[in-house]
C-alpha positions as CSV (number, residue, x, y, z in Angstrom):
1,M,123.2,78.4,121.8
2,A,122.8,81.9,120.4
3,V,123.1,82.4,116.6
4,E,124.1,85.2,114.3
5,V,121.7,86.2,111.5
6,R,121.2,89.1,109.2
7,G,118.4,91.6,110.0
8,V,116.9,94.9,108.9
9,V,117.5,97.5,111.6
10,A,116.3,101.1,112.0
11,R,119.0,102.8,114.1
12,A,117.7,106.3,114.3
13,K,114.5,108.3,113.5
14,G,114.1,109.0,109.8
15,E,117.4,107.4,108.7
16,P,117.5,104.7,106.0
17,V,117.4,101.1,107.4
18,S,120.6,99.0,107.3
19,I,121.4,95.3,107.2
20,E,123.0,94.3,110.5
21,T,124.3,91.2,112.3
22,V,121.7,90.2,114.8
23,I,122.2,87.9,117.8
24,V,119.3,85.6,118.4
25,P,119.5,83.9,121.8
26,E,118.6,80.3,122.5
27,P,114.9,80.2,123.4
28,G,114.0,80.3,127.1
29,P,110.8,79.3,128.8
30,G,107.8,80.0,126.7
31,E,109.9,81.2,123.8
32,V,110.4,80.0,120.2
33,V,113.0,80.6,117.5
34,V,111.4,80.8,114.0
35,A,113.3,80.5,110.7
36,V,111.5,83.2,108.7
37,Q,110.6,82.4,105.2
38,A,108.7,85.5,104.1
39,C,107.8,88.9,105.7
40,G,105.6,91.6,104.2
41,V,106.7,95.3,104.2
42,C,103.9,96.9,106.2
43,H,103.3,100.6,106.8
44,T,103.7,100.1,110.5
45,D,107.4,99.3,109.9
46,L,107.8,102.7,108.2
47,H,106.0,104.2,111.2
48,Y,108.6,102.7,113.5
49,R,111.5,104.0,111.3
50,E,110.0,107.5,111.3
51,G,109.6,107.4,115.1
52,G,105.8,107.4,114.8
53,I,105.3,104.5,117.3
54,N,107.9,105.3,120.0
55,D,111.6,106.2,120.2
56,D,113.0,102.9,121.5
57,F,115.6,102.8,118.8
58,P,117.3,100.7,117.4
59,F,114.4,98.7,116.0
60,L,114.5,95.2,114.4
61,L,111.8,95.8,111.8
62,G,109.3,93.3,110.3
63,H,106.3,91.6,111.8
64,E,104.0,90.3,109.0
65,A,105.6,86.9,108.5
66,A,105.5,83.2,108.1
67,G,108.2,80.6,108.8
68,V,109.1,77.3,110.3
69,V,109.7,76.7,114.0
70,E,113.3,75.8,114.6
71,Q,113.7,75.6,118.4
72,V,111.3,75.7,121.3
73,G,112.1,76.6,124.9
74,P,111.1,74.8,128.1
75,G,107.4,74.5,128.6
76,V,106.3,75.1,125.0
77,T,103.7,72.6,123.9
78,S,101.6,74.6,121.4
79,V,104.2,74.3,118.6
80,A,107.1,72.0,117.8
81,P,110.2,72.1,115.6
82,G,109.2,71.8,112.0
83,D,105.7,73.4,112.3
84,F,104.8,75.9,109.7
85,V,103.5,79.0,111.5
86,V,102.2,82.5,110.8
87,L,103.5,85.0,113.3
88,N,101.1,87.3,115.2
89,W,101.5,90.2,117.6
90,R,98.5,89.2,119.7
91,A,99.8,86.4,121.9
92,V,96.8,86.0,124.2
93,C,97.7,85.9,127.9
94,G,94.5,84.2,129.1
95,E,94.7,86.0,132.4
96,C,94.0,89.8,131.9
97,R,90.6,91.3,132.6
98,S,89.6,91.1,128.9
99,C,90.5,87.4,128.6
100,R,88.7,86.6,131.8
101,R,85.6,88.3,130.4
102,G,85.7,86.0,127.4
103,R,87.1,88.6,125.0
104,P,90.6,87.3,124.2
105,W,90.7,89.1,120.9
106,Y,91.1,92.3,123.0
107,C,93.8,90.8,125.2
108,F,95.3,93.7,127.2
109,A,98.5,91.9,128.1
110,T,99.7,90.1,125.0
111,R,103.0,88.3,125.5
112,N,106.4,88.8,123.8
113,A,109.7,87.0,124.2
114,S,111.4,87.8,127.5
115,Q,114.9,87.9,126.2
116,K,116.2,90.5,123.8
117,M,117.8,90.0,120.5
118,T,120.8,92.3,120.1
119,L,123.3,93.8,117.7
120,A,126.7,92.2,117.6
121,D,128.0,94.7,120.1
122,G,125.4,93.8,122.6
123,T,123.0,96.7,122.0
124,P,119.4,95.5,122.7
125,L,117.0,95.6,119.8
126,S,113.3,96.5,120.0
127,P,111.5,94.1,117.7
128,A,108.6,95.7,115.7
129,L,105.3,94.7,117.3
130,G,107.3,92.2,119.5
131,I,108.3,90.2,116.4
132,G,111.3,91.6,114.4
133,A,110.9,89.3,111.3
134,F,113.0,91.1,108.8
135,A,115.7,88.6,109.8
136,E,116.7,85.1,108.9
137,K,115.6,84.0,112.3
138,T,113.6,85.6,115.1
139,L,112.8,85.0,118.8
140,V,109.2,85.3,119.8
141,A,106.8,84.1,122.5
142,S,105.2,80.8,121.7
143,G,101.8,82.4,121.6
144,Q,102.9,84.5,118.7
145,C,103.2,81.4,116.5
146,T,100.0,80.1,115.0
147,K,100.3,76.7,113.3
148,V,98.7,76.6,109.8
149,D,98.6,74.2,106.9
150,A,102.1,73.8,105.5
151,A,100.7,73.6,101.9
152,A,100.2,77.4,102.0
153,R,102.5,79.8,100.3
154,P,104.5,81.7,103.0
155,E,104.6,84.9,101.0
156,A,100.8,85.0,100.9
157,V,99.7,83.7,104.3
158,G,102.4,85.6,106.2
159,L,100.3,88.8,105.3
160,L,97.7,87.6,107.8
161,G,100.2,88.5,110.4
162,C,99.2,92.2,110.2
163,G,97.8,94.2,107.3
164,V,95.6,91.7,105.5
165,M,94.2,90.4,108.7
166,A,93.5,94.0,109.9
167,G,91.4,94.7,106.8
168,L,89.6,91.4,106.7
169,G,88.8,91.6,110.4
170,A,87.7,95.3,110.2
171,A,84.9,94.2,108.0
172,M,84.1,90.7,109.3
173,F,84.6,91.1,113.0
174,T,84.8,94.8,114.1
175,G,82.2,96.0,111.5
176,E,80.2,92.8,111.8
177,V,79.3,93.1,108.1
178,G,76.5,90.7,107.3
179,P,74.5,89.4,104.3
180,G,72.8,92.2,102.3
181,D,74.8,95.0,103.9
182,S,76.3,98.0,102.0
183,V,79.9,98.9,102.9
184,A,82.1,101.8,102.0
185,V,85.8,101.5,102.3
186,F,87.9,104.7,102.5
187,G,91.5,104.0,101.3
188,C,92.3,101.1,99.0
189,G,95.8,100.2,100.0
190,G,96.6,96.8,101.4
191,V,94.4,97.1,104.5
192,G,91.5,98.7,102.6
193,C,91.6,96.2,99.8
194,A,91.5,93.4,102.4
195,A,88.5,95.1,104.0
196,I,86.8,94.9,100.6
197,V,87.6,91.2,100.3
198,G,86.4,90.7,103.9
199,A,83.1,92.5,103.3
200,R,82.4,90.3,100.3
201,L,83.2,87.2,102.2
202,A,80.8,88.3,104.9
203,G,78.0,88.7,102.4
204,A,77.9,92.4,101.6
205,V,76.0,93.0,98.4
206,Q,77.4,96.5,97.8
207,V,81.0,97.5,98.5
208,I,82.0,101.0,97.5
209,A,85.7,101.7,97.2
210,V,86.9,105.3,97.9
211,D,90.4,106.6,97.0
212,L,92.2,109.4,95.3
213,D,94.3,107.0,93.1
214,P,92.6,105.5,90.0
215,R,95.1,102.6,90.1
216,K,93.9,101.6,93.5
217,L,90.2,102.0,92.6
218,A,90.8,99.7,89.6
219,L,92.5,97.1,91.9
220,A,89.6,97.4,94.4
221,R,87.2,96.5,91.7
222,E,89.3,93.5,90.8
223,L,89.1,92.4,94.4
224,G,85.3,92.7,94.7
225,A,84.2,96.3,95.0
226,T,80.9,96.9,93.2
227,D,81.4,100.6,92.9
228,A,84.3,103.1,92.9
229,V,84.4,106.7,94.1
230,D,87.2,109.0,93.0
231,A,87.6,111.2,96.1
232,S,89.6,113.7,94.0
233,A,86.6,114.4,91.8
234,G,84.2,115.7,94.3
235,D,82.5,115.0,97.7
236,P,82.7,111.3,98.4
237,V,80.0,111.5,101.0
238,A,77.5,112.8,98.4
239,A,78.6,110.1,96.0
240,I,78.1,107.3,98.5
241,R,74.7,108.6,99.4
242,E,73.7,108.7,95.7
243,L,74.9,105.1,95.3
244,T,72.9,103.9,98.3
245,G,69.5,105.5,97.5
246,G,70.3,108.6,99.6
247,N,70.8,106.7,102.8
248,G,74.5,106.1,103.2
249,A,76.3,102.8,103.8
250,D,75.5,100.4,106.6
251,V,79.2,100.1,107.4
252,C,82.0,102.6,106.6
253,I,85.6,101.6,107.1
254,E,88.3,104.2,107.4
255,A,91.6,102.6,106.3
256,V,93.7,105.7,105.8
257,G,94.3,107.1,109.3
258,N,93.4,110.7,108.5
259,P,91.0,112.9,110.4
260,K,89.3,114.4,107.3
261,V,88.8,110.9,105.9
262,F,87.3,109.7,109.2
263,E,84.9,112.6,109.1
264,Q,83.8,111.6,105.6
265,A,83.3,108.0,106.7
266,F,81.2,109.3,109.7
267,F,78.9,111.3,107.5
268,A,78.7,108.7,104.7
269,R,77.1,106.0,106.9
270,D,73.4,105.4,107.2
271,L,71.5,106.2,110.4
272,A,72.4,103.7,113.1
273,G,75.2,102.5,110.9
274,T,78.8,101.7,111.9
275,V,82.1,103.5,111.4
276,V,85.2,101.4,111.8
277,Q,88.6,103.0,112.2
278,V,91.4,100.8,111.1
279,G,93.8,103.2,109.4
280,V,96.8,104.1,111.7
281,P,96.9,107.8,112.7
282,T,99.9,109.7,114.1
283,P,99.8,111.0,117.7
284,E,99.1,114.7,116.8
285,M,95.9,114.0,114.8
286,R,92.6,115.2,116.2
287,V,89.0,114.6,115.2
288,E,86.3,117.2,115.8
289,L,82.6,116.4,115.2
290,P,79.4,118.2,116.3
291,M,78.2,116.3,119.4
292,I,74.6,116.6,118.1
293,E,75.6,114.5,115.1
294,L,77.1,111.8,117.4
295,F,73.8,111.7,119.2
296,G,71.5,112.2,116.3
297,R,73.0,109.6,114.0
298,G,73.1,106.8,116.5
299,G,75.0,103.7,115.6
300,R,78.5,102.8,116.5
301,I,82.1,104.2,116.1
302,K,84.6,101.4,116.6
303,A,88.4,101.2,116.6
304,S,89.6,98.0,115.1
305,W,92.6,96.4,116.9
306,Y,94.2,93.9,114.5
307,G,90.8,93.4,112.9
308,D,89.6,92.2,116.4
309,C,91.0,88.8,115.3
310,L,91.9,85.8,117.5
311,P,94.8,84.3,115.6
312,S,94.4,80.7,117.0
313,R,90.8,80.7,115.7
314,D,91.1,82.8,112.5
315,F,94.4,82.1,110.9
316,P,93.8,78.4,110.3
317,M,90.3,79.2,109.0
318,L,91.5,81.9,106.6
319,V,94.4,79.7,105.4
320,D,91.9,77.0,104.6
321,L,89.9,79.5,102.6
322,Y,93.0,80.4,100.7
323,L,93.9,76.8,99.9
324,Q,90.3,76.3,98.7
325,G,90.6,79.2,96.3
326,R,88.0,81.3,98.1
327,L,90.4,83.9,99.5
328,D,93.0,85.2,97.0
329,L,95.9,86.2,99.3
330,D,98.3,85.9,96.4
331,R,96.7,89.0,94.8
332,F,98.1,91.1,97.7
333,V,101.7,90.1,96.9
334,S,102.8,92.8,94.4
335,E,106.5,91.8,94.4
336,T,109.0,89.7,96.2
337,I,112.3,91.2,97.3
338,P,115.5,90.3,99.1
339,L,116.3,91.4,102.6
340,D,118.3,94.4,101.4
341,G,115.3,95.7,99.4
342,V,113.2,97.0,102.4
343,E,114.3,100.6,102.1
344,G,113.2,100.6,98.4
345,A,110.0,98.9,99.3
346,F,109.2,101.7,101.7
347,H,109.4,104.2,98.9
348,A,107.3,102.0,96.6
349,M,104.7,101.9,99.3
350,E,104.7,105.6,99.8
351,R,104.2,106.1,96.0
352,G,101.2,103.7,96.0
353,D,102.9,101.4,93.6
354,V,102.3,98.2,95.6
355,L,99.8,96.5,97.9
356,R,102.6,94.5,99.5
357,S,106.3,94.0,98.9
358,V,107.3,90.7,100.5
359,V,110.8,89.9,101.7
360,V,111.7,86.3,100.9
361,L,114.3,84.7,103.1
362,G,114.3,81.0,102.4
363,S,112.2,77.9,101.7
């Protein structure tokens, strides 16, 4: 039967979020109800609140989460009640043209729950990234649940559900960073710092952190950056070239979502190098580059979708690295907060005070 829970809802563009009663239906075929234990406050949730994704208000926010499967619908065999899972917004369909070509990490038809969660008055809710995990329970497609080792801390591994995975994957999978590479990461928030960690895991010998905020640069060094460039103190492109023997970095990762920063990343890479765009822009943003530079510099410009990860493959592997002490996901948890702390967490994020605020809902 349907259950009533508390959830964080954005009712209208730009308005503060509110705690509302949310009706979660009994799972239907291919669906799962998850009791959410922890959910990170991601910048994408703020984009939803500000109308930067679409205007399908009201939104049930939250998507970067871990929890325990409570109920499964007919036909679900991939998870069972009691399983500890990290939620993901790439539920691979296995049938689209990308999946058929053997590239499921690009799946063009990822699956969400068919039923809608609603407000108490019956108003349908749009779950953020098809998840809606700022709630005590949420309804998702079974493919959005990835079973991982239950020994892991939910507050930490839930961050693989979006931002941390986006950054790790931007380096490891999209950028294909390899042993001996030099990497420059523009923007040292949660995604950028995760890209720094991912670059070091992949074997980069030089990782250059670029930001305007000295606090973020200091944190980037703690997480593995070998060099730091204060972009407020001069031209970061010149600084990166100086640090790389005049050549530029092998891989430049733009983790801000800003046209000017993208341009800097483009010109800071070595010939035949790679630029990875993982920062989320807004719809009106434009990039203009001389076409001769696109041709003359060679290499690749790649957008990173969710770090080009495959959750079923990558989440268990990364959680194992976490449990082995080789991937410090705990360092990304700046604070834990209650469900009614999300609006304040948005402001802390905008001020650059945190890598991640994490909502804790239960054990």
